[in-house]
C-alpha positions in Angstrom: 111.0 73.8 -33.7 110.6 70.1 -32.0 107.2 69.5 -30.4 107.3 68.8 -26.7 105.9 65.8 -25.7 103.3 66.3 -22.8 102.6 63.7 -20.1 98.9 63.9 -19.3 97.4 65.3 -16.3 96.7 63.3 -13.7 92.6 63.5 -13.2 92.5 62.4 -9.1 94.5 65.6 -8.4 92.6 68.6 -7.5 93.2 72.1 -7.6 96.1 72.6 -5.0 96.8 75.8 -3.1 99.3 76.4 -0.4 98.5 75.8 2.8 96.5 73.0 2.0 96.3 70.0 4.2 96.1 67.3 2.5 96.6 63.4 1.9 98.6 62.5 -0.8 97.9 58.2 -1.4 101.6 56.7 -3.6 101.6 53.6 -5.3 105.0 52.8 -3.9 107.0 49.4 -4.9 109.3 47.1 -2.6 110.4 44.1 -4.7 107.6 42.6 -6.6 104.9 43.8 -4.2 103.1 47.3 -5.1 100.9 49.0 -2.3 99.5 52.5 -1.3 101.1 54.5 1.0 99.6 57.8 2.2 101.7 60.9 3.4 99.7 63.5 5.0 101.0 67.2 5.7 100.5 70.7 4.4 101.3 71.7 0.6 104.2 74.7 1.2 104.7 74.6 -2.5 103.9 74.7 -6.1 105.9 74.6 -9.0 104.1 75.0 -12.6 106.0 74.4 -15.9 104.1 71.8 -18.0 105.6 67.6 -17.3 107.8 69.4 -14.6 105.0 70.8 -12.3 105.1 69.8 -9.3 104.2 70.4 -5.5 105.8 69.9 -2.2 104.2 68.6 0.9 105.7 69.0 4.8 104.8 66.7 7.8 106.0 66.6 11.2 106.9 62.8 11.7 108.0 61.3 15.3 109.9 63.1 17.6 109.3 66.7 16.0 111.3 66.0 13.1 110.0 67.5 9.6 109.7 65.1 6.5 108.9 67.1 3.3 108.2 65.1 0.0 107.6 66.4 -3.7 105.5 65.2 -5.7 105.3 65.5 -9.5 101.6 66.7 -10.3 101.4 64.7 -14.0 102.7 61.7 -12.0 100.7 58.0 -12.8 102.0 56.8 -9.8 100.0 59.6 -7.3 96.7 57.1 -6.8 94.7 60.2 -5.2 95.1 63.7 -3.4 92.3 64.3 -0.9 92.1 68.0 0.5 91.3 67.7 3.7 91.3 71.4 5.0 92.4 74.6 3.5 94.1 77.8 4.8 94.3 81.2 4.3 97.6 82.4 3.3 99.1 85.4 2.1 102.2 83.9 0.4 102.8 81.4 -2.3 105.7 79.5 -1.1 105.5 78.8 3.0 109.2 78.1 3.7 108.3 80.1 7.1 107.2 76.6 8.4 110.3 75.1 8.6 111.7 77.0 10.9 108.4 76.6 13.3 107.0 74.1 16.0 103.7 73.3 18.0 101.3 75.8 17.7 103.3 78.2 15.9 103.4 76.4 12.8 99.5 76.4 13.0 97.6 78.3 9.7 94.4 79.9 10.1 91.6 78.1 8.3 90.4 79.8 5.3 86.7 81.0 5.9 84.0 80.7 3.2 
């Protein structure tokens, strides 16, 4: 049996939960330049699985268009992830948010 090569975990990514409102800072390359781009939204999915572990963040762009972006948990391109607020959810995948707009797309804040 062969040994699997595991990428080191990114220390800049905290423990995430579905329903968290996060701000993901990603290094983006444009030609010769490299800059940090922020992507703010709600974590709608977490996928575990070693090197392939990822999380999907959904945000509402201009004119009410939903944009989803998937990030690898072990990616060195992720500069940092900030958890802005945590929500109380009762399921692991929040795909139902895709069909909701405005106030109906809000999640109840988690009480401490």
